[in-house]
N, C-alpha and C positions, 0 to 999 in steps of 0.2 A: 321381226328378226329377218324375214325374207327380204323386206324392203332395204334393211341395212346391208345385207349381203349384196344385193343388187347394186346399191350405191358404191360399195367398195369395189365391186368388179368393174363398174363403169369408170371409177376414178383410176383404177389400175391401167385400164386400156388407154385412157387419156394420157396418163403419165408416160406409158411406153411409147405412144405415138408422138410425144413431145408437145401435146396441146395444153397440158396443165402442169404447172409446177409452182406451188405456193401462190396460186392466183395469177401467174404470169404465163403468157404463151412462150413456149420453149421450142427451139429448133434443135433436132438431134441429127446425128450423123446419118440416120436412116432417111431423114427428110432430104439431106444433101445428096445421098446416094440415089434416091429416086429422081432428083432433079438433074443430076449429072450423068446418070447411067453407070457410074462406077460402083463397085462393091463397098459395103460398110468397112471392111478391113482396109481397103485402099484409102477411103476417106479418112480413117483414123490415122493412118501413116502420114498422109499429106498434112493434116492439121497439127500433128505432134512432131513433125520434122524428122520422122524416123523412116527406116526402110529405104529400099532402092526404087525410087520412082523417077520417071522421066520429068525433068524440070518443068516442061510445058504442062504436063498433067497436074503436077503439084500446084503450079501457079493458077491453073484454071479452077481447081477445087478450092483453093484458098480464097479466090475472088468470089466464087459463088457463095461460099460460106459467109464472107463478109457482107455480100449483098443481101443475104437472108437474115443477117443479124446474129449469126451464130456466136461470134466472139463476145458479144454483150450478154447473151443468155448463159454462157458458161459461168459467168459470175453469179447467176441466180442460184447455182448449186450451193453457194456458201452464204446465202442470205440469212439462214437461220442462226448462224454463229458469227457472221461477218468475217470469218477467217477460213483459210484453206489449210493452214499449218504447212505451207510450202514457202521456201525461200529460193528465189531464182539466183543463179550464180553465173556471172560473165567471166569466163576464163579463156583467153586467147593467147597466142604467143607468136607474133611475127617480129619480135625484137631480139630474141635470144635462141629460139629454136630448141628450147630445153623442155617444154611441156611441163608435166608434173614433176620432173626432175630438177626444176629450177630451185636453187638453194634457198630462196626466200619464199616465192609464191606457192611452191609445192607444200612447204611446211605450213604456211598460212592457211592453205586450203584444208589440210588435215585437221589443224587445231580449230578452225572455224566450224568445220563439220561437227566435230565433237561437242563444241559449245552449243550449237544450234540444236543438235539432236538431244542433248541433255535438257534443253528447254522445250522439247516436244515438237520440233520442226523437222521436216525432211527437206533435202535440197534437190533442185532440178536445174540442170544446165540450160542456159538460154543461148541459143545460137542466132546468128544473123546471116542471112543469105539473100539472094535476089527475090525470094518468095516471101520472106518474113523478116521483120526487123526486131530489135530487142523489145521495144514497147509492145508490139503486136504479140510477140511470143509470151511476154509477161502477162498480158491480158488473157491470152489463150489458156495459160496454165493457172490463172487466177492467183498468182503468188501474193503473199502478204508483204514481201519486201524483196530487195535485190542487193546482193553483195557483188560489187564490181572489183574483181581481184587483179586482173591483168588484161585489159582490153587491147585491141589492135589500135595502131596509131591513127588509122584513117576513120575510126568510128566516132569521132568527137561529136558530130551532129546527131547521130543516132543516140548516143549516151545523153546528150543534152535534152533530147526529146523525151527520153525515159525519165530523166531527173525532173523535168517540168510537168510530168503527168500526174504527180501527187502520190505515186507509189514510193514508199520509204526506201531510200537507197543509201548505201555506204560504200566508200572506195578505200582500197588499201594500197593505192599507188598513184593514180592519176588525179589531177585537180579538175573537177567537173563542177561548173557553176551550180550552186544550190545543193551540193552533196558534201557531207562531212567526209574528210579524208583522214585516215589513220595511217601514219607512215613513219619511217625512221627519220630522225633529225639529221638529215644529210649534210647540211651546212656545218653544223657543229662537228660532225664526224670528219668532214673534209678539213676543217681547221685542226682538229686533234691529230689526224694522220700527218699533216704537214709539220705540225709542231714536234711530233715524234721524230721526224727526219731531221729537223733543224737541231733538236736537242742531241742528235747523234753526229752533229758537226756538218751536216749537208746544207749548203746554201745555193747550189746550182741544181735545181730540182725540176725535172720535166713532168708534165701532166698529160696523161692519155685519157680522154673523156669518151663516154658513150655518146649516143645521139642527143644533141642539146635541143630541147624544145620546152615551151612553157607549160605544157600539159603534164607530161611525164618528166618531172623536173629533177630527177636524181642526179644526172650528170651535171646539170647547171648548178645545182645547189652545192654539190661536193666541190665543184670548181670555184664557186664563190668563197667557200670556206678556205680553200687553198690560197686564193688571192688575199683574203683578209689576214691570214696568218703571215704571209710574206710581208705584207705591209706593217703588221704589228712588230715584226722583228727587223724592220728596216732593210729588207732584202729586195733588191730591184727585180721587178718582174720582167721576164724576157719572153715575148710571144713566139720566138723561134723554138722554144721548148714546149710548145703546146700542139697537141694533135687531137682532132675529133674523129671518132669512128662512126660509120653508118649503122652498125649493129653492135649488140653486146655479145660478141662471140670471139672465139680464139683466133680465127682468121683475120678479123678486124684488128685485134691487138697486134698480131704478127705484122700486118701491113703497116700499121701506124708506127711501130717501132722501126721498121725498115725505112720508112720515109724520114723519121726523126734522125736516125743514126747516119743516114746518107747526108743529111743536111748539116749535122754537127754532132760531135761526140764530147762537147764541152759541158758535161753534166755528170753528177755522181749518183743521182738517185732518180727514180721514177715513181710517181703516185699514179697507179692505174685505177680507174673509177669502178672497176669490178674485177673479180678473180678471173673470169674468162679472158678479159683483155690482158691480165697479168700472165696467164698461161701462154698467150700468144707471144708476149715479150720473152718469156723463158724459152720458148721454142726457137725463136729467132736468135736469141743469145747463144743457145747451145749449138745451133748450126753454124754460127759465125765466130765461135770461140771467144765469146764475151763472157767473162766470169761473173756470176751473181752469187754473193754480193761483193766479191773482191774488187771488181771494177765498177759495177753499178748496183746500188741497193734498190730494192723493189718492195712496194707495199700495195696490197690489193684491197678488195672490198667484197664482202658477202660470206666469207668462210665456207666456200664450197667444200664438199667432201674430199675432193682431191687435194685441197690446200695443205693438209697435214701429211700427205704422202709424196708430193712432188719433191724434187731436189733442186735447190734447197727448199725446205718447208717454208711455206709462204706466210709472212706477216700480213695480217688482214683485219678487217672489222667483221664482227658477228652481229647481224641484225636480230632483234628479239622477236622472232616470228610468233612465238606463243603469246606474248603480251599484245602484239599487234592484232592477232586474231581474237583474243579475249575481249579487248576493248572494242574492236569492230563489231563483234557479235552482240555485246552488251548495248552498244550505242544503237545498233539496228533494232534491237528489241525495244529499246526506249522509244525510238521513232515510231515503231508500229503501235506502241501504246499511246502515242500522242505527246511524248516528252521531247522537247527540242534538244538539239545537239550543237556543239561548237562546230565551226567550219573546218578547223584543222586540229588534229592531235598528233604531237610529235613524240616519238619513242627513242630514247638514247640507244646508240650502238656501243658495242664493247670491243676494244682493241685486243687482238690475239697476237701476242709476240711469239715469233718463231725465228727462223734462221736467215731470212732474205734481206735483212738490213744490217749493215756494218757500221760500227762507230769509227769515224775518221780520227 
C-alpha cells in the first residue's frame, strides 16, 4: 500500500510538472513561464489570445511555446477520447460593419450555437492576428471542427490553410476549396426578384450590387440571376444601369444611387443586392425628392429588421438562417464522425412583399 501511494505521488508530481501525460512528455504553461521569465497567467493570456498584452510580448511567448512543442502537446489532453467537444467559430465583419446584428450571420450564429450545444459541444471563437492564425488557434484550442460563418475578405489563404489541415470545416457564406458551403440559393433569388419586377410591368431595371468576387459570391450570383431573368423575358440588358458597391452598407448604397441617378434616370425600378444598400437608396431618394415607389420601385435582400418599419416598407428576400444553421451544424457533425459532405448546399430564400414596388 505504501509503495502504491508513493507511485501515485510521483505520478502526480510528474503530471503537474508536465513530464508525464498518457506516456507522453508534455510542456505546460509553467515550463514556458520558466523559460521566458513571464508569469503563468501572462503565458495563458498570450496562448489563448486574451487579455491586454504588448504585441511583442505575445509574439515572443507564442514563438517560445511553438519551439517547445506546446501546441502539439495540447492535443494530448484529448487522446483518451479523441475529442475536445469544442467547435471553433470564425466570425469577422469587414464587409458590412454589422457584427452580430447582421440580419443573416447573427441569426445563423445563434441557431448554430443552439444546434451544437444540443449535440454536446461548446463553441470558441477563433481569431487571427499577427501573432496567431486560424490554424494555429484551432490547434491551440484542440477544436474538433470549425464553422466559418463570415470571414474577412483578405483571409482566403489562412482559411485555405485551415481547410487543408484535415480539421473538419463548414462554411455558411464563402466558397473555400475543400470546404462544404451551406448558403442561400442566391442566383435563383436574383432571378425571382427580377421576375417579380418584370411581372409588375418593369422593363428598365437598375441593379446595385455589393462587392463582386468569386469567394463571397452573393453579389455575383444575385446579379447572374438578374441577367438570366432579363434574357428569359427578352429584355435588353443595359450596363448603364449597373452599379457595384465596395461594401454592403448604407453609405455605399447611397453613393451608388447618386452615381446612377446622375448618369441616367431612365429606369423605373432598382434591385438592390441587400437591404443596407436599399436603405441607402431610400435615403438618397428622400433627400432628392424621388418618390418610392411612385417614381422608382425598389426591392432589397436580407429582410433586415428595419425593412418592415422604413417608409415605404421594403419588399425584400428573407434568407432561411435557421435552416442554414441546422444543415451546417448537422453537416459539420457528420464530417467530425468521418461522413463525407457535398461541396455546396443551397437553401431557397422567400420573397417578402411589402410596399416598395409599384405595378405599372
